C-alpha positions in Angstrom: 103.9 111.8 99.7 100.4 112.8 99.7 99.7 116.6 100.0 97.3 117.6 102.6 94.8 120.1 101.5 92.7 122.4 103.6 89.1 122.6 102.7 87.7 126.0 102.0 85.1 127.1 104.4 81.6 126.8 102.9 79.7 130.0 102.3 76.3 129.8 104.1 73.1 130.0 102.4 72.4 133.2 104.3 75.5 134.8 102.7 74.4 133.7 99.2 70.9 135.2 99.8 72.5 138.4 101.2 74.7 138.8 98.2 71.8 138.2 95.9 69.8 140.8 97.8 72.7 143.2 97.6 72.9 142.9 93.9 69.2 143.5 93.5 69.4 146.4 95.8 72.4 147.7 93.7 70.0 148.0 90.8 67.2 149.6 92.6 68.9 152.0 95.1 70.7 154.3 92.6 67.4 154.9 90.8 65.3 155.7 94.0 65.4 159.4 93.0 63.5 158.4 89.7 61.0 156.5 91.8 60.4 159.4 94.1 60.0 161.7 91.1 57.4 159.3 89.6 55.6 159.1 93.1 55.5 162.9 93.4 54.0 163.2 89.8 51.5 160.5 90.5 50.4 161.9 93.8 49.9 165.3 92.4 48.5 164.9 88.9 46.5 161.7 88.4 42.7 161.9 88.4 42.6 161.2 92.2 45.7 163.3 93.0 46.0 166.6 94.8 46.1 168.7 91.6 44.6 166.6 88.8 46.1 167.6 85.5 45.0 165.5 82.4 48.0 166.2 80.3 50.4 165.1 83.1 48.3 162.5 84.9 47.4 160.7 81.8 43.6 160.7 82.0 40.9 162.2 79.8 41.3 163.1 76.2 43.1 166.0 74.3 41.6 168.5 71.9 41.8 165.9 69.1 39.9 163.3 71.1 42.8 161.0 71.7 43.7 159.8 75.2 46.2 161.8 77.1 49.4 159.9 77.5 50.7 162.0 80.5 53.9 161.4 82.4 52.8 158.7 84.8 52.3 155.8 82.3 55.4 156.2 80.3 57.7 156.8 83.2 56.6 153.7 85.0 56.4 151.6 81.9 59.6 152.6 80.2 61.8 155.0 82.2 62.0 153.2 85.4 62.6 149.6 84.0 65.1 151.0 81.6 67.1 152.7 84.3 67.1 149.6 86.5 68.1 147.4 83.4 70.9 149.8 82.5 72.1 150.0 86.1 72.1 146.1 86.4 74.0 145.7 83.0 76.5 148.3 84.0 77.2 146.6 87.4 78.2 143.5 85.4 80.0 145.0 82.3 80.2 148.8 82.7 78.5 151.1 80.2 78.6 148.5 77.3 76.8 146.0 79.5 74.3 148.6 80.6 73.4 149.6 77.0 72.9 146.0 75.9 71.0 145.1 79.0 68.6 148.1 78.3 68.1 147.0 74.7 67.1 143.6 75.8 64.7 144.9 78.4 62.7 146.8 75.7 61.7 143.5 74.4 60.3 142.4 77.7 58.6 145.8 78.3 56.8 145.7 74.9 56.1 142.0 75.1 54.4 142.1 78.5 52.6 145.4 78.2 52.8 146.0 82.0 55.7 147.6 84.0 58.5 145.0 83.9 60.7 145.5 86.9 61.4 141.9 87.5 62.1 141.6 83.7 64.5 144.5 84.0 66.2 142.9 86.8 66.7 139.8 84.8 67.5 141.2 81.4 69.9 144.0 82.5 72.4 141.7 84.2 71.9 139.0 81.5 72.6 141.5 78.8 75.8 142.7 80.5 77.1 139.2 81.3 76.4 137.7 77.8 77.9 140.7 76.1 81.0 140.3 78.3 81.3 136.6 77.4 81.0 137.4 73.7 83.6 140.1 73.8 86.0 137.7 75.5 85.7 135.4 72.4 87.4 137.9 70.1 89.4 139.9 72.5 92.8 140.7 71.0 91.9 139.2 67.7 90.5 142.3 66.0 92.7 143.9 63.5 93.8 147.5 64.3 91.3 150.0 62.9 88.3 147.7 63.0 87.7 147.8 66.8 84.9 150.4 66.8 83.2 148.7 63.9 83.3 145.3 65.6 82.3 146.7 69.1 79.4 148.7 67.8 77.9 146.1 65.5 78.4 143.2 68.0 76.5 145.2 70.7 73.8 146.1 68.3 73.3 142.7 66.9 73.4 141.0 70.2 71.1 143.7 71.7 68.6 143.1 69.0 68.7 139.3 69.5 68.2 139.8 73.3 65.2 142.2 72.6 63.6 139.4 70.6 64.4 136.9 73.3 62.8 139.2 75.8 59.7 139.7 73.7 59.0 136.1 72.9 60.7 134.1 75.6 61.2 136.2 78.9 58.2 138.4 78.9 55.6 135.5 79.1 57.5 133.9 81.9 57.9 137.1 83.9 54.3 138.1 83.3 53.2 134.7 84.6 55.4 135.0 87.7 54.1 138.6 88.4 50.5 137.4 88.1 51.0 134.5 90.4 52.8 136.6 92.9 50.2 139.3 92.8 47.5 136.6 93.3 49.4 135.4 96.4 49.5 138.9 97.8 45.8 139.4 97.1 45.0 136.1 98.7 46.9 137.1 101.9 45.1 140.4 101.8 41.6 139.0 101.3 42.1 136.5 104.1 43.7 138.8 106.6 47.0 136.9 106.5 49.3 139.6 105.2 50.4 140.7 108.8 51.9 137.2 109.1 54.7 138.3 106.5 56.3 140.2 109.5 57.3 136.8 110.9 59.7 136.5 108.0 60.5 140.2 107.2 61.6 141.4 110.6 64.2 138.6 111.2 65.3 139.1 107.6 66.0 142.7 108.2 68.3 141.9 111.2 70.1 139.3 109.1 70.4 141.7 106.2 68.4 139.5 103.9 65.6 142.0 103.4 66.9 143.4 100.2 66.3 140.2 98.3 62.6 140.3 99.5 62.0 144.0 99.3 63.7 145.0 96.1 63.3 141.6 94.4 59.6 141.1 95.0 57.8 143.7 97.1 58.9 146.9 95.2 57.9 145.5 91.7 54.7 144.1 92.9 54.0 147.3 94.8 54.7 149.4 91.7 52.3 147.3 89.7 49.6 147.6 92.5 50.2 151.3 92.8 49.7 151.8 89.0 46.4 149.9 89.1 45.0 151.1 92.4 46.9 154.4 93.0 48.6 153.0 96.1 50.1 149.9 97.6 50.4 148.5 101.1 53.4 146.5 100.0 55.7 149.5 100.2 55.3 149.6 104.0 55.8 145.9 104.8 59.5 146.4 105.4 60.0 150.1 105.4 57.7 151.0 108.4 59.9 152.7 111.0 57.5 151.9 113.8 58.8 148.6 115.1 62.4 149.8 115.3 61.3 153.0 117.0 59.4 151.1 119.6 62.3 148.8 120.4 64.6 151.8 120.8 62.2 153.7 123.1 62.0 150.6 125.2 65.8 150.7 125.7 65.7 154.4 126.5 63.4 153.7 129.5 64.4 150.2 130.6 67.7 149.4 129.1 71.0 149.4 130.9 74.6 150.8 130.4 75.8 151.6 127.0 72.6 150.5 125.2 70.4 152.8 127.2 72.9 155.7 126.7 73.0 155.3 122.9 69.3 154.6 122.4 68.1 158.3 122.1 70.6 159.0 119.3 69.9 155.8 117.6 66.1 156.4 117.7 66.6 159.9 115.9 68.8 158.3 113.2 66.4 155.4 112.7 63.1 157.4 112.7 64.2 160.6 110.8 67.3 159.3 108.9 65.6 156.0 107.8 68.8 153.9 108.7 67.0 150.9 110.2 70.3 148.9 110.7 71.1 151.1 113.6 68.6 149.1 115.8 69.8 145.6 114.7 72.5 145.3 117.4 69.9 145.9 120.1 68.1 142.9 118.8 71.3 140.8 118.5 72.2 141.6 122.1 69.1 139.9 123.1 67.5 137.9 120.3 64.2 137.5 122.1 63.4 141.2 121.3 62.8 140.1 117.7 59.3 139.2 119.1 58.8 142.9 119.7 59.5 144.0 116.2 57.4 141.2 114.8 54.5 142.1 116.9 55.0 145.8 115.9 55.3 144.9 112.2 52.2 142.8 112.3 50.3 145.6 114.0 51.4 148.1 111.4 50.4 145.9 108.5 47.1 145.0 110.0 46.4 148.8 110.5 47.1 149.5 106.9 44.9 146.6 105.7 41.9 147.7 107.9 42.2 151.3 106.8 42.9 150.4 103.1 46.0 152.6 103.2 49.3 152.6 101.3 52.0 154.6 99.6 52.2 155.6 95.9 55.9 154.8 95.7 58.8 153.2 97.6 59.9 155.0 100.8 63.7 154.7 100.6 65.2 155.2 103.0 62.7 154.1 105.5 62.4 157.5 107.2 59.1 158.8 108.5 59.8 161.8 106.2 60.0 159.6 103.1 56.9 157.6 104.3 54.8 160.8 104.6 56.1 162.1 101.3 55.0 159.0 99.5 51.6 158.5 101.3 48.6 158.4 99.1 46.1 161.3 99.4 43.5 159.2 101.1 45.9 157.3 103.3 47.4 159.7 105.8 45.4 158.6 108.7 46.0 155.0 108.1 49.7 155.3 107.4 50.3 157.5 110.6 48.3 155.2 112.6 50.2 152.2 111.3 53.5 153.8 112.4 52.3 154.9 115.8 50.5 151.6 116.7 53.5 149.6 115.4 55.9 151.7 117.5 53.4 151.3 120.6 53.1 147.5 120.4 56.8 147.1 119.8 57.6 149.3 122.8 55.3 147.4 125.1 56.6 144.0 124.2 60.2 145.0 124.2 59.7 146.8 127.6 58.1 143.6 129.0 61.1 141.5 127.8 63.6 144.0 129.3 61.7 144.3 132.6 61.2 140.5 133.1 64.7 139.3 132.0 68.0 139.8 133.8 70.8 140.6 131.5 73.6 143.2 131.7 73.8 145.3 128.6 77.1 146.9 129.6 79.9 145.8 127.2 77.5 143.8 125.0 76.6 146.6 122.5 80.1 146.7 120.9 80.0 142.9 120.5 76.6 143.0 118.9 77.6 145.8 116.6 80.6 143.8 115.5 78.3 140.8 114.9 76.0 143.0 112.8 78.9 144.2 110.6 80.2 140.6 110.1 76.7 139.7 108.9 76.4 142.8 106.7 79.9 142.0 105.2 81.1 145.5 105.6 81.3 148.5 108.0 78.2 150.1 109.1 78.1 153.9 108.5 76.2 154.3 111.8 78.1 151.9 114.0 80.1 154.8 115.6 76.8 156.1 117.0 76.5 152.9 119.1 80.1 152.1 120.0 81.3 155.7 120.6 84.0 155.3 117.9 85.2 158.7 116.8 83.3 160.5 119.5 86.3 161.5 121.6 89.1 161.7 119.0 91.1 159.0 120.8 91.4 155.3 120.4 87.9 153.9 119.9 86.4 150.4 119.9 86.9 148.4 116.6 84.5 146.0 115.1 86.9 144.0 113.1 90.6 143.5 112.2 92.7 146.5 111.4 93.9 146.4 107.8 94.5 150.0 106.8 95.5 153.2 108.6 95.7 156.6 107.2 97.4 159.7 108.4 95.7 162.8 107.3 96.7 166.5 107.2 95.8 169.5 105.3 98.1 169.0 102.3 98.8 165.3 102.7 102.5 165.7 101.9 104.5 166.7 105.0 103.6 165.9 108.5 101.2 163.1 107.6 103.9 161.4 105.4 106.4 161.4 108.3 103.8 160.3 110.8 102.8 157.4 108.5 106.5 156.4 108.2 107.0 156.3 112.0 103.9 154.3 112.7 104.5 152.0 109.7 107.9 151.0 111.2 106.3 150.4 114.6 103.6 148.2 113.3 106.1 146.2 111.1 108.3 145.8 114.1 105.3 144.4 116.0 104.9 141.7 113.4 102.1 143.1 111.2 103.7 144.1 107.9 100.5 143.6 106.0 98.7 146.4 107.7 98.7 149.3 105.3 99.8 152.8 106.6 99.3 155.5 104.1 98.8 159.3 104.3 96.5 161.6 102.5 95.1 165.1 102.5 91.8 165.6 104.4 90.2 166.6 101.0 90.9 163.2 99.6 89.7 161.0 102.5 87.1 158.4 101.9 85.2 156.1 104.3 87.4 153.1 103.6 89.8 153.2 106.5 89.9 151.4 109.9 91.9 154.0 111.7 92.4 157.6 110.9 95.2 159.7 112.6 95.1 163.5 112.5 96.5 166.4 114.3 94.1 167.3 117.2 93.2 170.5 115.3 92.1 168.6 112.3 90.1 165.7 113.7 86.7 167.3 113.5 87.4 168.0 109.7 88.3 164.4 109.0 85.4 162.8 110.8 82.5 163.6 108.3 84.4 161.9 105.4 85.4 158.8 107.5 82.5 158.4 109.9 83.0 154.6 110.4 86.7 154.7 111.3 88.4 155.0 114.6 89.8 158.5 115.0 93.0 159.1 116.9 94.1 162.6 117.7 97.8 163.5 118.2 99.6 166.7 119.1 102.7 165.8 117.1 103.4 163.2 114.5 106.9 162.1 115.5 106.7 160.6 119.0 103.1 160.6 120.1 102.2 158.1 122.9 99.1 157.3 120.9 101.3 155.3 118.4 101.8 152.6 121.0 98.1 152.6 121.7 97.5 152.1 118.0 100.0 149.2 117.8 98.3 147.6 120.8 95.0 148.1 119.0 96.4 146.4 115.9 97.7 143.5 117.9 94.4 143.1 119.7 92.1 143.5 116.7 94.1 141.2 114.4 94.4 138.6 117.1 90.6 138.6 117.4 90.1 138.8 113.7 92.0 135.6 113.2 89.3 133.8 115.1 86.5 135.7 113.3 84.2 134.1 110.7 85.4 133.8 107.2 83.0 136.5 105.9 84.3 138.9 108.5 87.8 138.4 107.4 86.8 138.9 103.8 85.2 142.2 104.8 88.5 143.4 106.2 90.3 142.4 103.1 87.7 144.2 101.0 88.2 147.3 103.0 92.0 147.0 102.6 91.5 146.7 98.8 89.1 149.6 98.8 91.5 151.7 100.8 94.3 150.8 98.4 92.2 151.8 95.5 91.1 155.1 97.1 94.6 156.1 97.9 96.2 154.9 94.6 97.1 157.6 92.2 96.4 160.6 94.4 100.0 162.0 93.8 101.3 163.6 96.9 98.5 162.2 99.1 99.7 158.7 99.2 102.8 157.2 100.9 102.4 153.5 100.4 105.6 151.8 101.1 107.8 154.7 100.5 110.9 152.6 101.4 110.7 151.0 98.0 110.6 154.3 96.0 114.0 155.3 94.7 115.0 158.6 96.1 115.7 161.3 93.4 119.3 162.6 93.8 118.3 166.3 93.7 115.5 166.4 96.3 117.8 167.1 99.2 121.2 168.6 98.0 124.1 170.3 100.1 123.1 173.8 99.2 119.6 173.2 100.8 121.2 172.2 104.2 122.1 175.1 106.6 123.8 174.1 109.9 123.3 177.4 111.7 120.0 179.2 110.8 119.7 182.9 111.2 116.1 183.0 112.2 115.0 183.6 115.8 111.2 183.2 115.3 108.9 180.6 113.9 107.8 182.8 111.0 111.3 183.8 110.2 112.3 180.1 110.2 109.6 179.3 107.8 110.8 182.1 105.5 114.4 180.8 105.8 113.4 177.2 104.9 111.1 178.4 102.1 113.8 180.6 100.5 116.0 177.6 100.2 113.2 176.0 98.3 112.8 179.1 96.2 116.4 179.3 95.4 116.3 175.8 94.1 113.6 176.8 91.6 111.3 174.2 93.4 108.5 176.8 94.3 107.4 180.3 93.7 106.9 183.1 96.3 103.1 182.2 96.7 104.1 178.8 98.0 106.1 180.4 100.9 102.9 182.5 101.7 101.0 179.2 101.8 103.5 177.7 104.2 102.6 180.5 106.6 98.9 180.0 106.0 99.3 176.3 106.7 101.1 177.0 110.0 98.3 179.5 111.2 95.8 176.7 110.7 97.6 173.7 112.1 101.1 173.5 113.6 103.7 171.6 111.7 105.6 170.7 114.9 106.4 167.0 114.9 108.2 166.5 118.2 111.8 165.6 118.8 112.8 169.2 118.1 111.5 169.0 114.6 109.1 171.1 112.5 108.3 170.5 108.7 106.6 173.6 107.3 104.9 173.1 104.0 102.2 174.7 101.9 98.4 174.1 101.9 96.7 171.6 99.7 95.5 174.5 97.5 99.1 175.6 97.0 100.3 172.5 95.1 100.1 174.5 91.8 102.9 176.7 93.1 105.3 173.7 93.3 107.6 173.2 90.2 109.6 170.3 91.4 110.1 168.2 94.5 112.6 169.6 97.1 113.4 169.5 100.7 115.5 172.0 102.8 117.0 171.5 106.2 117.8 174.3 108.6 119.4 173.6 112.1 119.1 176.1 115.0 121.5 174.9 117.6 120.1 177.2 120.4 116.5 176.4 119.4 113.6 178.6 118.6 110.2 178.9 120.0 107.5 177.1 117.9 104.1 177.7 119.4 105.6 177.0 122.8 107.7 173.9 121.6 111.4 174.1 121.2 112.5 173.5 117.6 116.1 172.9 116.5 115.5 171.5 113.0 113.2 173.0 110.3 112.6 170.9 107.3 110.9 172.7 104.4 108.9 170.4 102.1 107.6 170.9 98.6 106.5 167.6 96.9 105.1 166.5 93.6 103.7 162.9 93.4 105.8 160.6 95.7 109.2 162.0 95.0 109.8 163.6 98.3 108.4 160.9 100.5 111.5 158.7 100.5 113.6 161.4 102.0 110.8 162.3 104.5 110.7 158.7 105.6 114.5 158.8 106.1 114.1 161.9 108.2 111.4 160.4 110.2 113.5 157.4 111.0 116.3 159.7 112.2 114.2 161.8 114.5 112.7 158.6 116.1 116.1 157.6 117.2 117.5 159.7 120.1 121.1 158.7 119.3 120.8 159.9 115.7 119.1 163.2 116.7 122.1 163.8 118.9 124.5 163.1 116.0 122.5 165.7 114.0 122.9 168.2 116.8 126.6 167.5 117.0 127.2 167.5 113.2 130.0 169.9 112.1 129.4 169.6 108.3 126.7 169.4 105.7 128.1 166.1 104.5 127.6 164.5 107.9 123.9 165.4 107.8 123.5 164.0 104.3 125.5 160.9 105.2 123.3 160.2 108.3 120.2 160.3 106.1 121.9 158.2 103.5 122.9 155.5 106.1 119.3 155.2 107.3 118.2 154.2 103.7 121.2 152.1 102.9 
């Protein structure tokens, strides 16, 4: 019988170009600081700079009559290309690939005699890739004791061969390409055609294809032009913040609904923060508005060409602050005019479109933001500004399927672990077992999660580290009504995600992998699938269970639970003090008559071994205005305590089992109840 196969969806040419541009950007962006340093030195110390210094600017002669080398020339000729090459090689094959890529690039640099940025972007990844392939040939075949000898000599020999290849083979080709590309740019400038590049650049920005153009061609050519002329117009073809500013200003005056309300904040982020992608959803809502940014871009470029203005180095990010900082000494008027006129023209064209077309923006901004992130291939760090996600601490609007949720608390080992267990069970019961629900301390959060759940007193602390996530605030971790809202959100987002483009689904999977990597190995901060972790037999023992506690206040109950941990040799006295400190900052009340006091994140050094204590108060005690009948003291190392916490969470989400705990007449009944849950 023939087996039917399902054809894999074809990756579009746009995605291929986008990935290529992202790779090029990955080589340039980590080294932008070096470009800025070179730009500052150039602007200050060259012969036409603000403070001409021959020894630094590289002009004139020294006391011996030899030309001054300066800093400008060596940095642009050697330092910057080698940094790019090393970064590119390391992206392919870690440090070993970076070293070999840098060696090979020296051949291109010396062979060409001009700054070899394009050569570096070729030789760096090529060196890393070829070294990786060579190492795979003898992987596992080297005799013990000879690994260092083989590794060092293979890298040295292959690096030397690549350097010669770069000198004799690559440098002539790259030089010819650079010369041809430079001639094309000069032809466009001489014939007044350079503004027409906005017809391609502005749509490319919205489609996230600009990195291939900007970092692959414009930056290398701009550096060469800046070295020869002291400035380059090419640095502002894509980075000019004027077109985007004009578009957002138009929305501020003539937009509707959510788009109008969010435009002022977006304008500030775009113009001063330099994050241009924040205006892309406004274009995607109404594609005709791309005409406004094209018109603005053409105006800005024409202004630069007429005033013969430019920057000395790349402006990254494209903030007005970065633009002004990198402006050539003789170009301030032209550069400022180019930004202002570009914004003005973009504003006028966008206003005309908004005023003469009838289209409701209400509800469209979220969809446009989601579309932007699908094209980008990952979450946008500024999307929450547009969608309102995270603003109110409640369930926000998602831009893709939910694949990972994190519960965060101060220490990451008590309340968050139990909350994660409760929600994990709810989501599994809803039919989504692949959605990861983990827990972490706030100090270990990273911006790789779709949803972040925190106690309402901790939400503001969690937001800066997880700006692109939906933030959900709860007042207790056991039975918050927010859990049902999250489950509904999972159902809705994953149902929508099943119909999303392939690349959007890949993005969600990538985020899940990133979240798994971010949470793996963080000891007590992670609770991935605790049901599969074997529970050590000595974490909860009979002598740590008290059926009738003697405390009558919250603080006394914390001491009682802590003393049981101390008696077990699990903690020292300082940990009990940290339990009180934790309670003063954020309540450990969980709901369902349960509180789980535990130490702060900083108190983990005072834990000697994992242990849990259980104290029952039949008449209840006041816990910050809530009635608590069960106090569970927690001290955890690694994941050892999470299994029993998961068991406790399951019990306290079941009213019948809570009633059994209240009626228990022996310690064995309590231990047996927890044991049955995990049978």
